[in-house]
N, C-alpha and C positions, 0 to 999 in steps of 0.2 A: 615495147610501147605500152602505155597505160590503156586499160579499157576505156571506151568512149565516155562512160559515166564518170570516170575519175579524172579525166583530162581537164586541165586548166583552160578556160575559155578567154581569149583575148580578142577584143575588137580592134581592128587596125584600120587607120585611115588609108584610103586608096593611094594617096600620094607617097606612102611609105613603101609601096611594093618594089620600087626601083632600088631601095636601100639593101634589099636582100635579107633584112631582119625577119620579115614574116616567114620566109622559108626556113630560116634557122630556128625560129620558135616552133614551127611544125616538126622539124627534125628532132627537137628536144621533147616532143610529146604534147605540145599545146594544141588546142583546137583554135585555129585562127579564122576569123571572119573579116573579110575586107569590105569596107563600106565607107561612105563619106561621113566622117565625124564632124559635128558642129564645132567642137573644140578638142585640142590635144591630138596626138598622133596614135596613142594607144590607150584603150580603156580596159582597166583591170578591175573587174567587179563593178559595183554600183557607185563607189565613191572615190575611185582613184583614176586620174588621168595622167599620162606621161607625155610631155612635149620634148621630143628629141631635138637636140641642137648640135650643130657642128661648131668647132672652135671659131670659125669665121662669122657665125651668127651672133657671137657674144661680144659685148663691148670690150675693147682692149684695156685691160688693167694690168699694169706691171706686176708680175708675180711677187716681187719683193714687198709690195704694199699690202698683200693679203696674207697674214700669218697663218700657217697650217692649223693652229689651235682655233683660230677664228672660224675656219671652214668647218672643222669638226663640231664646234659648238653650234654653228648654224644648222648643220645637218640634224643634230639631235633636237634642237629647239624647233625644228619643223614638225615634230610630233606634237599633235595638238595639246596634250596635257604636260608637256615638258617645257619649262621656262628656260631662259638663258642661265639663270642661277642654278637650276637643277642640272642643266647640261654641263655646266662648269664642275659641279659636284661629282657627276658621273665620270667626267674626264679626269678629275683629280684622283679619284679612287682607282680607275681602271687604265688610264693613260691614253688609250686609242679607241676609236669607235669599234674596231675589230675585236678588241679585248672585251668591250661591253657586250657585243653580240655573242661572243663565245662563253661568257660567264653564265652560270646558272641563275635563273630568275631570283632565287632566294638571296643571292649575293647582292642584287640590286637593292633589296630591302635594307641593307646595311648603310646605304648612302642617305645622308640627311636630305629630306624632302621627297624621298621615294617611299610611297605607301603602296598598298595593294592595287589601287586604281591606276596609279602611274606605272607600276610594274606590269600590270595586264596590258596597258596601252603600249608600252615599250615592247612587250612580247609580240603583240599584234603587228606593230610596225616592222618588226624584224622577221615576220613570217613565222613566228612561233606561237600563234594565237591559241593553239590547243594546249600549250604549256601554261599551267596555272601555278603561280608562285605560292609557296606555303610559308606563312609567317614563322 
């Protein structure tokens, strides 16, 4: 287990306790604090909230009507400085979000529309914020 100073701190809404996820997070080494959150189910840092949903919580949309590339594009475009056009360009170059995540940050700079600022934001969103792309 990580030393306490190095542990990731996650604030968890008290209603999530029954899900078993807080316990799993602790087993993985996170520092978990249960409290009543005003929004979201999990707070990760100062600017990220996670709202956990079950399939039954979501509106029913026939799977065939949502193409997989649209889902991947939406995931990437959720990063504040990544537009849908840039998301499409990343997917065209790398194919899948997993391939984008696995690529070195310098490879992202080869994609039209990706400069240093967007590469840094992408690295941060992928949990690689300490990685600084080099032109």
